[in-house]
N, C-alpha and C positions, 0 to 999 in steps of 0.2 A: 396601721390598724385598720381592718375592715369595720367599718359602722353598719349596723344590722338596720334595717328599715323599721318604722315606727308603726305598731300595730295597734289600731283603735277599734275595741269592739262595743258595738251598739246592740244591745239588748233589744227585740223588739217583738216578744211572745206575746205581751199583752196587747198590742195593735195587730200586728199580723195574724198570731195564733186564735186569738179570739174572734176575728172576723170570719172563719172558717168553722166555727162552732156552731151547731144545729140547737143545741140546748141554750136555754137562758140561765146564765152561770148569774148567781147573786152577788150583788155588790161587796159584800163582806168577804167572801171566797176571794174575789179578784183582788181586794185591798190585802187581804193575808197572802196570797201569792206574791203580789208586789212588795210585799214585807221581807218574805224570804230570799226573793231577787237581790234586794237592796242588801241584805245580810251578807250576799257575797262578796261584797266588797268593789262590784261593778259602779264605773264612772257614770255611764250612759244608758239610760234605762227609757225608752219610749212606751208611756204608760196607757197610750190610746191615740185618737182623732176625734177631731170635733166634723163629723159628717152626718147627714141625714139618716136617723132612725128609722125611716122608711126603708131604705136600701141597706142600711146596714144596722140591724136593730141590737146587735152586741154592743154596740158602741152609745147604746142610748143614755147610759147613766155616766159617761166620762165626767161631768161636772161633780157631779156626788162623789165618784171613786177621788177625783183630786182634792176635794175638800178633806175626805176621809185621810188621803194620804199626807196631806199638809199635817195632819197632827201627829203622823208619826215619824216624820222627817225628823233626825237629831243632828243639830251641828252642820246640816249640809244645806244647800241654796237650791231651791226647785227653781229650774227656768223653763218657762214655757213662752213660746212665741204667740201663744193665743192670749195669754193672761200677763195684766200687769205685774210685772217681774218685781216691783217693792212690797208687793201684798205678802210675797212669799219668802222675804227673807228673814234669817232667825239671828 
């Protein structure tokens, strides 16, 4: 019997999509979008990147987004290579 290849989808609209936006989208709206994306059941969601706001102003509030996101993550583990993993375990 033939085995199909495993497909892993990584959602990157918050990182890639926000970087091309000209308008400043409020943190609350970004968190609402992330919440809606997480409700789809996706396992790999990139929430942003820690870059200089001078060059990518859309990522200026990534720390605030992560703080708020941690509050709405239910029974999942948020893992970030940039943060101490133990802080985000539930």
